[in-house]
Backbone of each chain as nested JSON, in Angstrom:
{
  "chains": [
    {"id": "A", "residues": [
      {"number": 1, "name": "UNK", "atoms": {"N": [-1.4, -25.174, 0.913], "CA": [-1.74, -25.631, -0.497], "C": [-2.858, -24.973, -1.116]}},
      {"number": 2, "name": "UNK", "atoms": {"N": [-3.857, -24.456, -0.185], "CA": [-4.837, -23.701, -0.848], "C": [-4.361, -22.29, -1.701]}},
      {"number": 3, "name": "UNK", "atoms": {"N": [-3.572, -21.72, -0.768], "CA": [-2.615, -20.605, -1.376], "C": [-2.277, -20.85, -2.72]}},
      {"number": 4, "name": "UNK", "atoms": {"N": [-1.682, -21.937, -3.285], "CA": [-1.277, -22.251, -4.848], "C": [-2.244, -22.598, -5.659]}},
      {"number": 5, "name": "UNK", "atoms": {"N": [-3.537, -23.032, -5.111], "CA": [-4.768, -22.677, -5.897], "C": [-5.489, -21.519, -6.174]}},
      {"number": 6, "name": "UNK", "atoms": {"N": [-5.338, -21.027, -5.267], "CA": [-6.219, -19.706, -5.343], "C": [-5.179, -18.621, -6.314]}},
      {"number": 7, "name": "UNK", "atoms": {"N": [-3.902, -18.634, -6.315], "CA": [-3.069, -18.076, -7.206], "C": [-3.248, -18.208, -8.66]}},
      {"number": 8, "name": "UNK", "atoms": {"N": [-3.367, -19.584, -8.664], "CA": [-3.345, -20.291, -10.035], "C": [-4.965, -19.937, -10.821]}},
      {"number": 9, "name": "UNK", "atoms": {"N": [-5.944, -19.921, -10.057], "CA": [-7.198, -19.47, -10.585], "C": [-7.023, -18.184, -10.964]}},
      {"number": 10, "name": "UNK", "atoms": {"N": [-6.265, -16.899, -9.842], "CA": [-6.237, -15.708, -10.055], "C": [-5.391, -15.391, -11.618]}},
      {"number": 11, "name": "UNK", "atoms": {"N": [-4.511, -16.381, -11.665], "CA": [-3.716, -15.855, -13.02], "C": [-4.666, -16.665, -14.149]}},
      {"number": 12, "name": "UNK", "atoms": {"N": [-5.181, -17.683, -13.842], "CA": [-5.959, -18.259, -15.37], "C": [-7.297, -17.608, -15.65]}},
      {"number": 13, "name": "UNK", "atoms": {"N": [-7.97, -16.834, -14.826], "CA": [-9.34, -16.03, -14.662], "C": [-8.858, -15.358, -16.087]}},
      {"number": 14, "name": "UNK", "atoms": {"N": [-10.239, -15.443, -16.832], "CA": [-10.073, -14.45, -18.212], "C": [-10.412, -13.381, -17.63]}},
      {"number": 15, "name": "UNK", "atoms": {"N": [-10.203, -12.173, -18.175], "CA": [-10.714, -10.896, -17.837], "C": [-11.449, -10.038, -18.961]}},
      {"number": 16, "name": "UNK", "atoms": {"N": [-11.914, -10.859, -19.566], "CA": [-12.904, -10.697, -20.718], "C": [-12.5, -9.386, -21.434]}},
      {"number": 17, "name": "UNK", "atoms": {"N": [-11.367, -9.229, -21.987], "CA": [-10.964, -7.988, -23.049], "C": [-10.54, -7.017, -22.112]}},
      {"number": 18, "name": "UNK", "atoms": {"N": [-10.298, -7.15, -21.139], "CA": [-9.926, -5.621, -20.286], "C": [-8.53, -6.23, -19.43]}},
      {"number": 19, "name": "UNK", "atoms": {"N": [-7.875, -5.179, -18.907], "CA": [-6.568, -5.278, -18.245], "C": [-6.887, -6.201, -17.182]}},
      {"number": 20, "name": "UNK", "atoms": {"N": [-6.047, -7.215, -16.691], "CA": [-6.438, -7.904, -15.122], "C": [-5.131, -7.45, -14.12]}},
      {"number": 21, "name": "UNK", "atoms": {"N": [-5.501, -7.125, -13.302], "CA": [-4.618, -6.995, -11.953], "C": [-4.724, -7.689, -10.747]}},
      {"number": 22, "name": "UNK", "atoms": {"N": [-3.845, -8.379, -10.255], "CA": [-4.062, -9.28, -9.059], "C": [-3.055, -8.445, -7.805]}},
      {"number": 23, "name": "UNK", "atoms": {"N": [-4.248, -8.266, -6.79], "CA": [-3.48, -7.472, -5.742], "C": [-3.224, -8.606, -4.618]}},
      {"number": 24, "name": "UNK", "atoms": {"N": [-2.018, -8.856, -4.143], "CA": [-1.703, -10.194, -3.438], "C": [-1.476, -9.614, -2.02]}},
      {"number": 25, "name": "UNK", "atoms": {"N": [-2.05, -9.827, -0.821], "CA": [-2.028, -9.856, 0.358], "C": [-0.692, -10.535, 1.263]}},
      {"number": 26, "name": "UNK", "atoms": {"N": [0.423, -9.757, 0.809], "CA": [1.668, -11.101, 1.346], "C": [2.161, -10.675, 2.779]}},
      {"number": 27, "name": "UNK", "atoms": {"N": [2.868, -11.309, 3.22], "CA": [3.403, -11.357, 4.43], "C": [5.106, -11.029, 4.103]}},
      {"number": 28, "name": "UNK", "atoms": {"N": [5.377, -9.941, 4.821], "CA": [7.123, -9.893, 4.14], "C": [7.695, -10.708, 5.374]}},
      {"number": 29, "name": "UNK", "atoms": {"N": [8.67, -11.74, 4.543], "CA": [9.587, -12.814, 5.297], "C": [8.667, -14.093, 5.727]}},
      {"number": 30, "name": "UNK", "atoms": {"N": [7.873, -14.519, 4.72], "CA": [7.036, -15.503, 4.461], "C": [7.938, -16.594, 4.561]}},
      {"number": 31, "name": "UNK", "atoms": {"N": [7.584, -17.807, 5.357], "CA": [8.39, -19.031, 5.543], "C": [9.558, -19.137, 6.167]}},
      {"number": 32, "name": "UNK", "atoms": {"N": [10.067, -17.989, 6.923], "CA": [10.841, -18.183, 8.148], "C": [10.246, -17.473, 9.376]}},
      {"number": 33, "name": "UNK", "atoms": {"N": [10.103, -18.371, 9.967], "CA": [9.438, -18.025, 11.482], "C": [9.655, -16.323, 12.109]}},
      {"number": 34, "name": "UNK", "atoms": {"N": [11.004, -16.058, 12.167], "CA": [11.411, -15.107, 12.834], "C": [11.452, -14.027, 12.061]}},
      {"number": 35, "name": "UNK", "atoms": {"N": [11.561, -14.147, 10.895], "CA": [11.646, -13.311, 10.082], "C": [9.889, -12.486, 9.51]}},
      {"number": 36, "name": "UNK", "atoms": {"N": [8.949, -13.271, 9.553], "CA": [7.784, -12.786, 9.518], "C": [7.007, -11.432, 9.943]}},
      {"number": 37, "name": "UNK", "atoms": {"N": [6.989, -10.54, 9.062], "CA": [6.481, -9.351, 9.556], "C": [6.816, -8.296, 10.775]}},
      {"number": 38, "name": "UNK", "atoms": {"N": [8.244, -8.453, 10.425], "CA": [9.442, -8.285, 11.434], "C": [10.161, -7.053, 10.495]}},
      {"number": 39, "name": "UNK", "atoms": {"N": [10.234, -5.602, 11.014], "CA": [10.554, -4.447, 10.027], "C": [12.075, -4.881, 9.686]}},
      {"number": 40, "name": "UNK", "atoms": {"N": [13.19, -5.357, 10.728], "CA": [14.416, -5.727, 10.374], "C": [14.411, -6.302, 9.385]}},
      {"number": 41, "name": "UNK", "atoms": {"N": [13.879, -7.628, 9.291], "CA": [14.015, -8.514, 8.257], "C": [13.431, -8.039, 6.863]}},
      {"number": 42, "name": "UNK", "atoms": {"N": [13.044, -7.218, 6.761], "CA": [12.475, -6.359, 5.707], "C": [14.067, -6.054, 4.671]}},
      {"number": 43, "name": "UNK", "atoms": {"N": [15.427, -5.828, 5.212], "CA": [16.214, -5.485, 4.521], "C": [17.431, -6.228, 5.265]}},
      {"number": 44, "name": "UNK", "atoms": {"N": [17.356, -6.905, 6.226], "CA": [18.528, -7.655, 6.576], "C": [18.934, -8.869, 5.852]}},
      {"number": 45, "name": "UNK", "atoms": {"N": [20.247, -9.257, 6.077], "CA": [20.606, -10.523, 5.535], "C": [21.192, -11.338, 6.662]}},
      {"number": 46, "name": "UNK", "atoms": {"N": [20.626, -12.822, 6.599], "CA": [20.935, -13.524, 7.299], "C": [22.433, -13.645, 7.736]}},
      {"number": 47, "name": "UNK", "atoms": {"N": [23.172, -13.803, 8.709], "CA": [24.153, -13.948, 9.318], "C": [24.366, -14.955, 10.851]}},
      {"number": 48, "name": "UNK", "atoms": {"N": [25.529, -15.742, 10.802], "CA": [25.191, -16.482, 12.166], "C": [24.239, -17.327, 12.322]}},
      {"number": 49, "name": "UNK", "atoms": {"N": [23.846, -17.149, 13.679], "CA": [22.927, -17.971, 14.249], "C": [21.39, -17.485, 13.383]}},
      {"number": 50, "name": "UNK", "atoms": {"N": [21.175, -16.526, 12.95], "CA": [19.908, -16.227, 12.39], "C": [19.929, -17.074, 10.603]}},
      {"number": 51, "name": "UNK", "atoms": {"N": [21.221, -17.042, 10.204], "CA": [21.305, -18.039, 8.959], "C": [21.156, -19.471, 9.472]}},
      {"number": 52, "name": "UNK", "atoms": {"N": [21.606, -20.048, 10.468], "CA": [21.804, -21.271, 10.752], "C": [19.761, -21.687, 11.045]}},
      {"number": 53, "name": "UNK", "atoms": {"N": [19.621, -20.871, 11.598], "CA": [17.819, -21.114, 12.198], "C": [17.194, -20.791, 10.98]}},
      {"number": 54, "name": "UNK", "atoms": {"N": [17.515, -20.281, 10.049], "CA": [16.71, -20.096, 8.844], "C": [16.648, -21.263, 8.149]}},
      {"number": 55, "name": "UNK", "atoms": {"N": [17.947, -21.778, 7.797], "CA": [18.6, -22.864, 7.047], "C": [17.669, -24.319, 7.825]}},
      {"number": 56, "name": "UNK", "atoms": {"N": [17.787, -24.546, 9.079], "CA": [17.299, -25.613, 9.815], "C": [15.925, -25.54, 9.684]}},
      {"number": 57, "name": "UNK", "atoms": {"N": [15.085, -24.186, 9.824], "CA": [13.91, -24.008, 9.729], "C": [13.088, -24.459, 8.387]}},
      {"number": 58, "name": "UNK", "atoms": {"N": [13.926, -24.28, 7.392], "CA": [13.564, -24.492, 5.782], "C": [13.653, -26.089, 5.428]}},
      {"number": 59, "name": "UNK", "atoms": {"N": [14.793, -26.83, 6.055], "CA": [15.048, -28.139, 5.911], "C": [13.929, -28.876, 6.809]}},
      {"number": 60, "name": "UNK", "atoms": {"N": [13.414, -28.388, 7.891], "CA": [12.335, -29.18, 8.72], "C": [11.13, -29.296, 7.722]}},
      {"number": 61, "name": "UNK", "atoms": {"N": [11.052, -28.192, 6.813], "CA": [9.592, -28.104, 6.166], "C": [9.953, -28.627, 4.624]}},
      {"number": 62, "name": "UNK", "atoms": {"N": [10.944, -28.89, 4.337], "CA": [11.51, -29.671, 2.87], "C": [10.121, -30.673, 2.383]}},
      {"number": 63, "name": "UNK", "atoms": {"N": [9.59, -30.141, 1.168], "CA": [8.562, -30.979, 0.565], "C": [9.3, -32.379, 0.311]}},
      {"number": 64, "name": "UNK", "atoms": {"N": [8.809, -33.673, 0.561], "CA": [9.106, -34.573, -0.213], "C": [9.657, -34.993, -1.295]}},
      {"number": 65, "name": "UNK", "atoms": {"N": [9.441, -34.324, -2.445], "CA": [9.787, -34.148, -3.784], "C": [11.061, -34.015, -3.977]}},
      {"number": 66, "name": "UNK", "atoms": {"N": [11.536, -33.135, -3.25], "CA": [12.898, -32.561, -3.567], "C": [14.117, -33.192, -3.041]}},
      {"number": 67, "name": "UNK", "atoms": {"N": [14.929, -34.07, -3.742], "CA": [16.066, -34.907, -3.642], "C": [17.336, -33.954, -2.919]}},
      {"number": 68, "name": "UNK", "atoms": {"N": [17.387, -32.861, -3.342], "CA": [18.745, -32.151, -2.85], "C": [18.579, -30.637, -2.682]}}
    ]},
    {"id": "B", "residues": [
      {"number": 1, "name": "UNK", "atoms": {"N": [8.125, -30.908, -10.726], "CA": [8.041, -30.011, -9.579], "C": [7.006, -29.002, -9.311]}},
      {"number": 2, "name": "UNK", "atoms": {"N": [6.014, -29.649, -8.335], "CA": [4.938, -28.635, -8.05], "C": [4.927, -27.573, -7.563]}},
      {"number": 3, "name": "UNK", "atoms": {"N": [4.094, -26.491, -7.072], "CA": [4.254, -25.284, -6.754], "C": [4.862, -25.219, -5.274]}},
      {"number": 4, "name": "UNK", "atoms": {"N": [4.368, -26.125, -4.744], "CA": [5.054, -26.09, -3.029], "C": [6.751, -26.248, -3.394]}},
      {"number": 5, "name": "UNK", "atoms": {"N": [7.047, -27.37, -3.92], "CA": [8.559, -27.63, -3.827], "C": [9.219, -26.401, -4.77]}},
      {"number": 6, "name": "UNK", "atoms": {"N": [8.664, -25.869, -5.645], "CA": [9.356, -24.632, -6.333], "C": [9.072, -23.471, -5.19]}},
      {"number": 7, "name": "UNK", "atoms": {"N": [8.371, -23.209, -4.371], "CA": [8.487, -22.065, -3.638], "C": [9.53, -22.456, -2.479]}},
      {"number": 8, "name": "UNK", "atoms": {"N": [9.53, -23.762, -2.258], "CA": [10.591, -24.086, -1.339], "C": [11.616, -23.814, -1.575]}},
      {"number": 9, "name": "UNK", "atoms": {"N": [12.032, -24.254, -2.662], "CA": [13.347, -23.977, -3.36], "C": [13.951, -22.257, -3.422]}},
      {"number": 10, "name": "UNK", "atoms": {"N": [12.611, -21.514, -4.228], "CA": [13.0, -20.077, -4.269], "C": [13.45, -19.624, -2.646]}},
      {"number": 11, "name": "UNK", "atoms": {"N": [12.959, -20.19, -1.757], "CA": [13.011, -19.541, -0.313], "C": [14.753, -20.201, 0.161]}},
      {"number": 12, "name": "UNK", "atoms": {"N": [14.67, -21.144, -0.335], "CA": [15.976, -21.87, 0.044], "C": [17.608, -21.36, -0.697]}},
      {"number": 13, "name": "UNK", "atoms": {"N": [17.077, -20.822, -1.837], "CA": [17.765, -19.669, -2.73], "C": [18.459, -18.674, -1.783]}},
      {"number": 14, "name": "UNK", "atoms": {"N": [17.035, -17.88, -1.729], "CA": [16.793, -16.601, -0.867], "C": [17.542, -16.485, 0.066]}},
      {"number": 15, "name": "UNK", "atoms": {"N": [17.64, -17.434, 0.813], "CA": [18.214, -17.456, 2.291], "C": [19.837, -17.667, 1.847]}},
      {"number": 16, "name": "UNK", "atoms": {"N": [20.013, -18.171, 1.027], "CA": [21.591, -18.897, 0.388], "C": [22.092, -17.573, -0.101]}},
      {"number": 17, "name": "UNK", "atoms": {"N": [21.263, -16.83, -0.798], "CA": [22.228, -15.856, -1.73], "C": [21.88, -14.514, -0.91]}},
      {"number": 18, "name": "UNK", "atoms": {"N": [21.206, -14.263, -0.132], "CA": [21.734, -13.24, 0.423], "C": [22.48, -13.326, 1.901]}},
      {"number": 19, "name": "UNK", "atoms": {"N": [22.63, -14.174, 2.279], "CA": [23.873, -14.793, 3.141], "C": [25.308, -14.37, 2.536]}},
      {"number": 20, "name": "UNK", "atoms": {"N": [25.35, -15.32, 1.446], "CA": [26.448, -14.932, 0.75], "C": [26.903, -13.688, 0.241]}},
      {"number": 21, "name": "UNK", "atoms": {"N": [25.905, -12.719, -0.108], "CA": [25.722, -11.27, -0.513], "C": [26.225, -10.94, 0.184]}},
      {"number": 22, "name": "UNK", "atoms": {"N": [25.74, -10.922, 1.525], "CA": [25.761, -9.699, 2.778], "C": [24.895, -8.885, 2.26]}},
      {"number": 23, "name": "UNK", "atoms": {"N": [23.953, -8.862, 1.686], "CA": [22.87, -7.738, 1.166], "C": [21.606, -8.581, 0.959]}},
      {"number": 24, "name": "UNK", "atoms": {"N": [20.483, -7.665, 0.771], "CA": [19.023, -8.401, 0.635], "C": [18.131, -7.418, 0.832]}},
      {"number": 25, "name": "UNK", "atoms": {"N": [16.768, -7.529, 0.075], "CA": [15.637, -7.081, 0.807], "C": [15.163, -8.312, 0.996]}},
      {"number": 26, "name": "UNK", "atoms": {"N": [15.514, -9.344, 1.954], "CA": [15.024, -10.557, 2.193], "C": [13.394, -10.89, 2.461]}},
      {"number": 27, "name": "UNK", "atoms": {"N": [13.003, -9.749, 3.248], "CA": [11.744, -9.912, 3.333], "C": [10.803, -9.75, 1.881]}},
      {"number": 28, "name": "UNK", "atoms": {"N": [10.881, -9.246, 1.307], "CA": [10.126, -9.024, -0.141], "C": [10.347, -10.108, -0.813]}},
      {"number": 29, "name": "UNK", "atoms": {"N": [11.583, -10.633, -1.281], "CA": [11.847, -12.003, -1.831], "C": [11.093, -12.842, -0.989]}},
      {"number": 30, "name": "UNK", "atoms": {"N": [11.005, -13.176, 0.06], "CA": [10.41, -14.604, 0.58], "C": [9.03, -14.411, 0.611]}},
      {"number": 31, "name": "UNK", "atoms": {"N": [8.263, -13.009, 0.561], "CA": [6.914, -12.766, 0.515], "C": [6.503, -12.958, -0.911]}},
      {"number": 32, "name": "UNK", "atoms": {"N": [6.921, -13.178, -1.929], "CA": [6.489, -13.616, -3.067], "C": [7.307, -15.056, -3.65]}},
      {"number": 33, "name": "UNK", "atoms": {"N": [7.372, -15.932, -3.389], "CA": [8.08, -16.834, -3.456], "C": [6.843, -17.903, -3.824]}},
      {"number": 34, "name": "UNK", "atoms": {"N": [5.831, -17.791, -3.168], "CA": [4.471, -18.486, -3.889], "C": [4.11, -18.194, -5.271]}},
      {"number": 35, "name": "UNK", "atoms": {"N": [3.893, -16.75, -5.232], "CA": [3.392, -16.214, -6.559], "C": [4.492, -16.395, -7.349]}},
      {"number": 36, "name": "UNK", "atoms": {"N": [5.615, -16.49, -7.238], "CA": [6.722, -16.605, -8.442], "C": [6.395, -18.299, -8.616]}},
      {"number": 37, "name": "UNK", "atoms": {"N": [6.302, -18.922, -7.756], "CA": [6.494, -20.568, -7.86], "C": [5.257, -20.932, -9.029]}},
      {"number": 38, "name": "UNK", "atoms": {"N": [3.892, -20.087, -8.855], "CA": [2.864, -20.563, -9.552], "C": [3.12, -20.199, -10.986]}},
      {"number": 39, "name": "UNK", "atoms": {"N": [3.466, -19.064, -10.787], "CA": [3.424, -18.311, -12.34], "C": [4.667, -18.782, -12.926]}},
      {"number": 40, "name": "UNK", "atoms": {"N": [5.882, -19.3, -12.355], "CA": [6.648, -19.994, -13.389], "C": [6.84, -21.473, -13.407]}},
      {"number": 41, "name": "UNK", "atoms": {"N": [6.013, -21.908, -12.797], "CA": [5.907, -23.218, -12.868], "C": [4.644, -24.064, -12.825]}},
      {"number": 42, "name": "UNK", "atoms": {"N": [4.367, -25.351, -12.194], "CA": [3.065, -25.951, -12.472], "C": [1.912, -25.141, -12.926]}}
    ]}
  ]
}
Protein backbone atom coordinates (compact mmCIF):
# COMPACT_ATOMS: atom_id res chain seq x y z
CA UNK A 1 0.00 0.00 0.00
CA UNK A 2 2.92 2.31 0.71
CA UNK A 3 3.99 1.92 -2.92
CA UNK A 4 0.77 3.48 -4.16
CA UNK A 5 1.10 6.51 -1.88
CA UNK A 6 4.71 7.08 -2.88
CA UNK A 7 3.77 6.84 -6.56
CA UNK A 8 0.88 9.24 -6.11
CA UNK A 9 3.13 11.73 -4.33
CA UNK A 10 5.69 11.49 -7.12
CA UNK A 11 3.04 12.16 -9.77
CA UNK A 12 1.43 15.00 -7.79
CA UNK A 13 4.65 16.77 -6.86
CA UNK A 14 5.01 20.16 -8.56
CA UNK A 15 8.38 20.54 -10.36
CA UNK A 16 8.22 24.34 -10.22
CA UNK A 17 8.15 25.14 -13.94
CA UNK A 18 10.82 22.58 -14.87
CA UNK A 19 10.46 19.18 -16.52
CA UNK A 20 9.83 16.30 -14.18
CA UNK A 21 11.09 12.73 -14.50
CA UNK A 22 10.19 9.79 -12.28
CA UNK A 23 12.62 6.87 -12.22
CA UNK A 24 11.01 3.75 -10.82
CA UNK A 25 13.10 0.89 -9.51
CA UNK A 26 10.78 -1.90 -10.60
CA UNK A 27 10.85 -5.67 -10.32
CA UNK A 28 10.38 -7.51 -13.60
CA UNK A 29 7.51 -9.97 -13.22
CA UNK A 30 6.29 -8.27 -10.05
CA UNK A 31 3.17 -9.87 -8.60
CA UNK A 32 3.74 -13.48 -9.66
CA UNK A 33 6.23 -15.05 -7.27
CA UNK A 34 7.96 -17.45 -9.67
CA UNK A 35 8.32 -14.76 -12.33
CA UNK A 36 9.91 -12.03 -10.21
CA UNK A 37 13.49 -11.29 -11.24
CA UNK A 38 13.62 -14.40 -13.46
CA UNK A 39 15.22 -13.73 -16.85
CA UNK A 40 13.05 -16.28 -18.70
CA UNK A 41 9.90 -14.55 -17.52
CA UNK A 42 11.01 -11.31 -19.11
CA UNK A 43 9.58 -12.57 -22.38
CA UNK A 44 7.92 -15.95 -21.79
CA UNK A 45 4.17 -16.49 -22.05
CA UNK A 46 2.45 -18.56 -19.36
CA UNK A 47 1.12 -21.92 -20.52
CA UNK A 48 0.01 -25.12 -18.80
CA UNK A 49 1.05 -25.40 -15.20
CA UNK A 50 2.67 -21.95 -15.21
CA UNK A 51 -0.60 -20.37 -16.27
CA UNK A 52 -2.54 -22.32 -13.62
CA UNK A 53 -0.11 -21.30 -10.88
CA UNK A 54 -0.08 -17.67 -11.94
CA UNK A 55 -3.88 -17.50 -11.92
CA UNK A 56 -4.08 -19.36 -8.59
CA UNK A 57 -1.59 -16.98 -7.02
CA UNK A 58 -3.50 -13.94 -8.22
CA UNK A 59 -6.85 -15.35 -7.09
CA UNK A 60 -5.37 -15.90 -3.62
CA UNK A 61 -4.34 -12.25 -3.44
CA UNK A 62 -7.53 -10.84 -4.95
CA UNK A 63 -8.51 -7.59 -3.19
CA UNK A 64 -11.91 -7.64 -1.44
CA UNK A 65 -13.46 -4.94 -3.57
CA UNK A 66 -13.33 -6.91 -6.81
CA UNK A 67 -16.53 -8.79 -7.57
CA UNK A 68 -15.49 -10.81 -10.63
CA UNK B 1 -11.86 1.05 -7.53
CA UNK B 2 -8.68 1.88 -5.60
CA UNK B 3 -5.12 1.52 -6.85
CA UNK B 4 -4.61 -1.91 -5.29
CA UNK B 5 -7.69 -3.28 -7.05
CA UNK B 6 -6.73 -1.65 -10.34
CA UNK B 7 -3.20 -3.08 -10.15
CA UNK B 8 -4.63 -6.52 -9.47
CA UNK B 9 -6.95 -6.30 -12.48
CA UNK B 10 -4.08 -5.20 -14.68
CA UNK B 11 -1.99 -8.18 -13.57
CA UNK B 12 -4.90 -10.57 -14.07
CA UNK B 13 -5.42 -9.23 -17.59
CA UNK B 14 -1.69 -9.42 -18.34
CA UNK B 15 -1.58 -13.10 -17.43
CA UNK B 16 -4.74 -13.87 -19.38
CA UNK B 17 -3.78 -11.95 -22.53
CA UNK B 18 -0.23 -13.31 -22.74
CA UNK B 19 -1.56 -16.81 -22.17
CA UNK B 20 -4.14 -16.55 -24.96
CA UNK B 21 -1.82 -14.77 -27.40
CA UNK B 22 1.05 -17.21 -26.78
CA UNK B 23 3.26 -14.14 -26.78
CA UNK B 24 4.45 -11.53 -24.35
CA UNK B 25 6.91 -9.45 -22.61
CA UNK B 26 5.10 -10.39 -19.47
CA UNK B 27 7.90 -9.33 -17.13
CA UNK B 28 7.76 -5.70 -18.11
CA UNK B 29 3.98 -5.58 -18.20
CA UNK B 30 3.71 -6.94 -14.66
CA UNK B 31 6.46 -4.63 -13.41
CA UNK B 32 4.56 -1.45 -14.30
CA UNK B 33 1.08 -2.51 -13.13
CA UNK B 34 1.29 -0.46 -9.92
CA UNK B 35 2.49 2.63 -11.78
CA UNK B 36 -0.33 2.35 -14.33
CA UNK B 37 -2.89 1.80 -11.58
CA UNK B 38 -1.92 5.04 -9.87
CA UNK B 39 -1.56 7.01 -13.09
CA UNK B 40 -4.88 5.93 -14.61
CA UNK B 41 -6.90 5.40 -11.47
CA UNK B 42 -7.66 6.95 -8.14
